[in-house]
C-alpha positions as CSV (number, residue, x, y, z in Angstrom):
1,M,0.0,0.0,0.0
2,A,1.3,3.4,-0.8
3,S,2.4,5.8,1.9
4,L,3.2,9.5,2.1
5,R,6.5,10.5,0.6
6,P,8.6,13.4,1.8
7,Q,9.2,16.1,-0.8
8,A,12.0,18.6,-0.4
9,S,10.0,21.4,-2.0
10,G,6.6,20.2,-0.6
11,S,5.3,20.0,-4.2
12,L,3.2,17.5,-6.1
13,N,4.0,17.2,-9.9
14,G,6.0,20.4,-9.8
15,K,3.1,22.4,-8.4
16,R,2.8,23.8,-4.8
17,P,0.0,21.9,-3.1
18,P,-2.8,23.8,-1.5
19,R,-2.7,24.3,2.2
20,L,-5.2,22.0,4.0
21,P,-5.4,23.1,7.6
22,R,-8.6,21.1,8.1
23,L,-6.7,17.9,7.5
24,S,-4.2,18.9,10.1
25,F,-6.9,19.5,12.7
26,Y,-8.6,16.3,11.7
27,V,-5.3,14.3,12.2
28,L,-4.7,16.2,15.5
29,G,-8.2,15.2,16.8
30,Q,-7.6,11.6,15.8
31,L,-4.4,11.6,17.8
32,L,-5.6,13.4,20.9
33,E,-8.7,11.2,21.5
34,P,-6.9,7.8,21.8
35,A,-4.1,9.4,23.7
36,A,-6.5,10.7,26.3
37,V,-8.4,7.4,26.5
38,L,-5.2,5.3,26.9
39,T,-3.9,7.7,29.5
40,F,-7.1,7.4,31.5
41,L,-7.1,3.6,31.3
42,M,-3.4,3.2,32.3
43,T,-3.7,5.8,35.0
44,S,-6.8,4.1,36.5
45,V,-5.0,0.8,36.9
46,I,-1.8,2.2,38.5
47,W,-3.9,4.7,40.5
48,L,-5.9,1.9,42.1
49,V,-2.7,0.2,43.2
50,L,-1.2,3.4,44.7
51,I,-4.3,4.3,46.7
52,L,-4.6,1.1,48.6
53,P,-2.3,2.2,51.4
54,L,-4.2,5.4,51.7
55,L,-7.5,3.5,51.9
56,D,-6.2,1.5,54.8
57,L,-5.0,4.6,56.5
58,V,-8.3,6.4,56.1
59,I,-10.4,3.4,57.3
60,N,-8.2,2.8,60.4
61,R,-8.2,6.4,61.3
62,G,-11.9,7.0,60.9
63,Q,-11.6,9.6,58.2
64,S,-14.4,10.6,55.8
65,A,-14.9,9.9,52.2
66,P,-14.1,13.5,51.1
67,T,-10.8,13.2,52.9
68,F,-10.0,10.0,51.0
69,L,-11.0,11.7,47.7
70,Y,-8.8,14.6,48.5
71,L,-5.8,12.3,49.2
72,I,-6.1,10.3,46.0
73,L,-6.4,13.5,43.9
74,L,-3.2,14.7,45.4
75,L,-1.6,11.5,44.4
76,L,-2.8,11.7,40.7
77,P,-0.1,13.9,39.1
78,T,2.8,11.6,40.1
79,P,1.8,8.6,38.0
80,L,0.7,10.9,35.1
81,V,4.3,12.1,34.7
82,I,5.3,8.5,33.7
83,I,2.1,7.5,32.0
84,M,1.3,10.4,29.7
85,P,4.4,10.1,27.4
86,I,4.1,6.3,27.2
87,A,0.3,6.4,26.5
88,F,0.9,9.1,23.9
89,F,3.4,6.9,22.0
90,F,1.2,3.9,21.8
91,A,-1.9,6.0,20.9
92,I,-0.1,7.8,18.1
93,L,1.4,4.5,16.8
94,F,-2.1,2.9,16.8
95,T,-3.8,6.0,15.2
96,L,-1.3,6.5,12.4
97,Q,-1.4,2.8,11.6
98,R,-5.2,2.8,11.5
99,L,-5.2,5.8,9.2
100,Q,-2.7,4.1,7.0
101,G,-4.6,0.8,7.0
102,D,-7.9,2.6,6.1
103,S,-6.1,4.3,3.2
104,E,-6.9,7.7,4.7
105,L,-3.3,8.8,4.5
106,V,-3.2,7.6,0.8
107,V,-6.1,9.9,0.0
108,M,-4.4,12.8,1.9
109,A,-1.2,12.2,-0.2
110,S,-3.3,12.2,-3.4
111,A,-4.7,15.6,-2.3
112,G,-1.1,16.9,-1.9
113,Y,-0.8,16.4,1.9
114,S,2.9,15.7,2.3
115,L,4.8,13.9,5.0
116,R,6.0,17.2,6.4
117,Q,2.5,18.5,6.7
118,L,1.5,15.3,8.4
119,A,4.3,15.8,10.9
120,V,2.8,19.1,12.0
121,P,-0.3,17.7,13.8
122,V,1.8,14.8,15.1
123,L,4.4,17.2,16.7
124,G,1.5,19.5,17.8
125,C,0.0,16.6,19.7
126,A,3.4,15.9,21.2
127,A,3.6,19.5,22.2
128,V,0.3,19.3,24.0
129,V,1.3,16.2,25.9
130,M,4.7,17.6,26.7
131,A,3.1,20.8,28.1
132,L,0.8,18.7,30.4
133,T,3.8,16.6,31.4
134,Y,5.8,19.7,32.3
135,A,2.9,21.0,34.4
136,C,2.7,17.8,36.3
137,V,6.4,17.2,36.8
138,L,7.4,20.8,37.7
139,Y,4.5,21.9,39.8
140,L,1.5,19.6,40.3
141,A,3.4,16.4,41.3
142,P,5.6,18.1,44.0
143,A,2.8,20.2,45.2
144,G,0.6,17.1,45.5
145,Q,3.2,15.0,47.2
146,R,3.9,17.9,49.7
147,A,0.2,18.4,50.5
148,L,-0.3,14.6,50.7
149,R,2.5,14.1,53.2
150,D,1.3,16.9,55.4
151,K,-2.2,15.6,55.3
152,V,-1.1,12.0,56.2
153,L,0.9,13.3,59.1
154,D,-2.1,15.2,60.3
155,I,-4.3,12.1,60.0
156,R,-1.8,10.0,61.9
157,A,-1.5,12.6,64.6
158,D,-5.3,13.0,64.8
159,M,-6.1,11.2,68.1
160,A,-9.9,11.8,67.5
161,G,-9.8,9.8,64.3
162,A,-7.7,7.0,66.0
163,L,-10.3,6.6,68.7
164,L,-13.4,6.4,66.7
165,N,-13.4,2.7,66.5
166,E,-16.1,1.4,68.8
167,G,-15.9,-2.0,70.3
168,E,-12.1,-2.3,69.7
169,F,-9.0,-1.8,71.8
170,N,-7.1,0.9,70.1
171,T,-3.4,1.8,70.6
172,P,-2.9,5.2,69.0
173,S,0.5,5.6,70.6
174,Q,3.0,3.6,72.5
175,G,1.8,2.9,76.1
176,L,-1.8,4.1,75.5
177,T,-4.8,1.8,75.1
178,V,-8.3,3.1,74.5
179,F,-11.6,1.2,74.4
180,I,-14.9,2.8,73.5
181,R,-18.0,0.7,73.9
182,Q,-20.4,2.8,71.9
183,L,-20.3,6.0,69.9
184,A,-23.6,7.9,69.3
185,S,-24.3,9.9,66.2
186,N,-24.4,13.1,68.3
187,G,-20.8,12.6,69.4
188,E,-21.5,11.2,72.8
189,I,-19.5,8.1,74.0
190,G,-20.8,5.3,76.1
191,G,-18.3,3.2,78.1
192,I,-14.8,4.5,78.1
193,L,-11.6,2.8,79.2
194,V,-8.2,4.5,78.9
195,H,-5.0,2.8,80.1
196,D,-1.8,4.9,80.2
197,S,1.3,2.8,80.9
198,R,4.0,5.1,79.7
199,D,5.3,5.3,83.2
200,R,5.6,1.6,84.0
201,A,6.1,2.3,87.7
202,R,2.9,4.3,87.9
203,P,0.3,3.1,85.4
204,V,-3.1,5.0,85.3
205,T,-6.4,3.6,84.2
206,Y,-9.5,5.8,83.5
207,I,-12.9,4.2,83.5
208,A,-16.0,6.3,82.8
209,E,-19.7,5.6,82.1
210,K,-19.9,8.2,79.3
211,G,-18.0,11.1,77.7
212,I,-17.5,13.4,74.8
213,L,-14.6,13.6,72.3
214,A,-14.3,17.3,71.6
215,Q,-12.1,19.5,69.3
216,T,-11.1,22.6,71.2
217,P,-8.9,25.6,70.1
218,A,-6.3,24.1,72.4
219,G,-6.5,20.7,70.8
220,T,-8.3,17.4,71.1
221,R,-9.8,16.7,74.5
222,L,-11.6,13.6,75.9
223,I,-14.2,14.7,78.4
224,M,-15.2,11.8,80.7
225,L,-18.2,11.8,83.0
226,D,-19.0,9.6,86.1
227,G,-15.9,7.5,86.4
228,T,-12.9,6.5,88.3
229,I,-9.1,6.9,88.1
230,E,-7.1,3.9,89.2
231,T,-3.4,4.7,89.8
232,G,-0.8,2.1,90.6
233,S,2.3,2.7,92.7
234,Q,5.3,0.8,93.9
235,A,5.3,-1.3,90.7
236,G,1.7,-2.2,91.1
237,K,1.8,-3.2,94.8
238,Q,-0.6,-0.4,95.8
239,L,-3.7,0.8,94.0
240,Q,-5.4,4.1,94.5
241,V,-9.0,4.7,93.3
242,L,-10.4,8.2,92.8
243,H,-14.0,8.8,91.8
244,F,-14.9,11.8,89.7
245,E,-17.9,13.4,88.1
246,S,-16.0,15.0,85.2
247,D,-12.4,14.7,84.1
248,T,-10.6,15.8,80.9
249,I,-7.6,14.1,79.1
250,N,-5.4,16.1,76.8
251,L,-5.0,13.7,73.8
252,D,-2.5,15.9,72.1
253,Q,0.2,14.7,74.5
254,F,-0.1,11.3,72.8
255,S,0.4,12.6,69.3
256,G,3.4,11.6,67.2
257,P,6.7,13.4,67.1
258,A,7.2,16.7,65.4
259,R,7.5,16.8,61.6
260,Y,10.9,16.5,60.0
261,T,11.3,19.7,58.1
262,L,13.7,18.4,55.4
263,R,11.5,17.8,52.4
264,K,11.9,14.6,50.3
265,I,13.0,14.8,46.7
266,N,9.5,14.2,45.2
267,E,8.1,17.0,47.4
268,R,10.5,19.7,46.2
269,Y,9.9,22.2,43.4
270,L,12.6,22.7,40.7
271,G,14.1,25.7,42.4
272,E,14.4,23.8,45.7
273,L,16.3,21.0,44.0
274,F,18.8,23.4,42.4
275,W,19.1,25.6,45.4
276,P,18.0,23.8,48.6
277,P,16.7,26.4,51.2
278,E,18.0,24.4,54.2
279,R,21.2,25.7,55.7
280,Y,22.0,22.5,57.5
281,G,21.3,18.8,57.0
282,V,21.9,18.8,53.2
283,T,25.1,17.0,52.5
284,Q,27.0,17.0,49.2
285,K,25.6,13.6,48.4
286,I,22.0,14.9,48.9
287,R,22.8,17.9,46.7
288,D,24.0,15.6,43.9
289,Q,20.7,13.6,44.2
290,F,18.8,16.9,44.0
291,F,20.8,18.0,41.0
292,A,20.2,14.8,39.1
293,E,16.5,14.8,39.9
294,A,16.1,18.4,38.7
295,H,17.6,17.6,35.3
296,N,15.6,14.4,35.1
297,R,12.4,16.5,35.5
298,I,13.4,18.9,32.8
299,A,14.3,16.1,30.3
300,Q,11.3,13.8,31.0
301,P,8.8,15.6,28.8
302,L,11.3,15.7,25.9
303,Y,10.6,12.1,25.2
304,C,7.3,13.1,23.8
305,I,9.0,14.6,20.7
306,A,11.2,11.5,20.3
307,F,8.2,9.1,20.7
308,A,6.2,11.1,18.1
309,L,9.0,10.9,15.5
310,I,9.6,7.2,16.2
311,A,6.0,6.4,15.7
312,L,5.8,8.5,12.5
313,A,8.9,6.7,11.1
314,A,7.6,3.3,12.0
315,V,4.3,3.8,10.2
316,M,5.3,5.9,7.2
317,R,8.5,4.1,6.2
318,G,8.8,0.6,4.7
319,R,6.5,-1.8,2.9
320,Q,2.9,-2.2,3.9
321,Q,2.7,-6.0,4.0
322,R,1.2,-7.3,7.2
323,G,4.4,-9.0,8.4
324,S,6.5,-6.1,7.6
325,V,4.2,-3.7,9.4
326,A,4.0,-5.8,12.5
327,L,7.8,-6.1,12.6
328,R,8.3,-2.3,12.3
329,L,5.7,-1.6,15.0
330,T,7.4,-4.1,17.3
331,I,10.8,-2.6,16.7
332,A,9.5,0.9,17.2
333,S,7.8,-0.1,20.5
334,L,11.0,-1.8,21.7
335,A,13.1,1.2,20.7
336,A,10.8,3.6,22.6
337,I,10.6,1.4,25.7
338,G,14.4,0.8,25.7
339,L,15.0,4.5,25.3
340,R,12.8,5.3,28.4
341,I,14.4,2.5,30.5
342,A,17.8,3.8,29.6
343,G,16.7,7.2,31.0
344,Y,15.8,5.6,34.3
345,G,19.1,3.8,34.3
346,I,21.0,7.0,34.0
347,M,19.3,8.4,37.0
348,G,21.2,6.2,39.4
349,M,24.5,6.9,37.7
350,A,23.9,10.6,37.6
351,Q,23.3,10.8,41.3
352,R,26.8,9.5,41.9
353,N,28.4,11.3,38.9
354,P,26.7,14.7,38.3
355,P,28.3,15.3,34.8
356,L,26.2,12.3,33.5
357,V,23.1,14.4,33.7
358,A,23.9,15.2,30.1
359,G,22.5,11.7,29.3
360,F,19.0,12.9,30.3
361,Y,19.0,15.2,27.2
362,L,21.1,13.0,25.0
363,L,18.8,10.0,25.0
364,P,15.7,11.8,23.6
365,A,17.9,13.7,21.2
366,L,19.3,10.4,19.9
367,G,15.9,8.9,19.6
368,A,14.6,11.9,17.6
369,A,17.7,12.0,15.4
370,G,17.4,8.3,14.6
371,A,13.7,8.7,13.7
372,I,14.5,11.7,11.5
373,A,17.1,9.7,9.7
374,V,14.6,6.9,9.0
375,L,12.1,9.4,7.7
376,A,14.8,10.8,5.4
377,G,15.2,7.4,3.9
378,Y,18.2,6.1,5.8
379,T,16.4,2.9,6.9
380,P,18.5,-0.2,7.6
381,A,17.1,-1.9,4.4
382,A,18.0,1.2,2.3
383,L,21.5,1.4,3.8
384,M,22.0,-2.3,3.2
385,A,20.9,-2.0,-0.4
386,R,23.2,0.9,-1.0
387,W,26.1,-1.0,0.5
388,R,25.4,-4.0,-1.7
389,A,25.1,-1.8,-4.8
390,G,28.4,-0.2,-3.9
391,A,30.0,-3.6,-3.4
392,I,28.7,-4.8,-6.8
393,I,30.0,-1.7,-8.6
394,G,33.4,-2.0,-6.8
395,S,33.7,-5.7,-7.8
396,G,32.7,-4.9,-11.4
397,A,35.3,-2.3,-11.6
């Protein structure tokens, strides 16, 4: 089956072809739709795997459904950084091959639509995906990871959420055991047992008929009514019992330790990777890791251009027999996947040797250059044919 052919002058039979912007918009629409669908499907699968730990955290801490939705939305930009370029490559490979198989590209070529004109919507679609990838990798992903970590720390430090499991013995912190028999819809608690054994020489047990778990400006407070305080002394040899009508326990004292202020790599913006704001705690090894991650983020979206050209070369160059097409598509897929895996492999080496960050930019450039060479006619089969022809001419001479 015929395919589009590149023409240096962009002409057909010596005449300049008419501009057909509608065809470009048509091809662009055909490319964007499967790219969006494939991105959604791949993201949904990976997203479900990533949110399982958050689901366990939310359930165990008694958080609401809106809180869970907020957490999973914060997590979304991180997998999109990896998924969007890959989904774009397979979507464009599928779409171009479908247009070729349906002879739509042949009709476009007959109307004067050259390979260069076809490359415009293909690269335009790559630019759209690249812009979205940049938005995720430079801002949305670190902002989401930062907000996610802060929210998770708040949930784990939220004693109220940890105690809202009626009928169970809960241990929200080391040395503290809480049991709530019943929790009413109005916030009242029936049957409370709190055992504090942080001081093993003087354990304290609170038992109350009812109570209220209240959020006050000073923090979380457990207000107990009609109960007793049992205090042990001399390693449990003596027991003191005190009856009370109302007593309050400050639950903030059982919260976790203070947050560690040094942000992780995936929580930092690009400027914080190049110029860490911390004056202490950032060693040269950590700075090298930040430096490699910064360049990796800048280079990641560039693979969209390389993937677009590789897909275009795979579909538009070569014979259209079924076996030949399947082989070219397979080789193109392996080339794109190998290119991306090599990029991840450089990450570890660049963290130890900062000059190797040049490889982040070299790999997509090599992929794009190789695809352009194939589009220009320098395919392995063409080079082999030229070599054989040269060998025959040389032997004949």
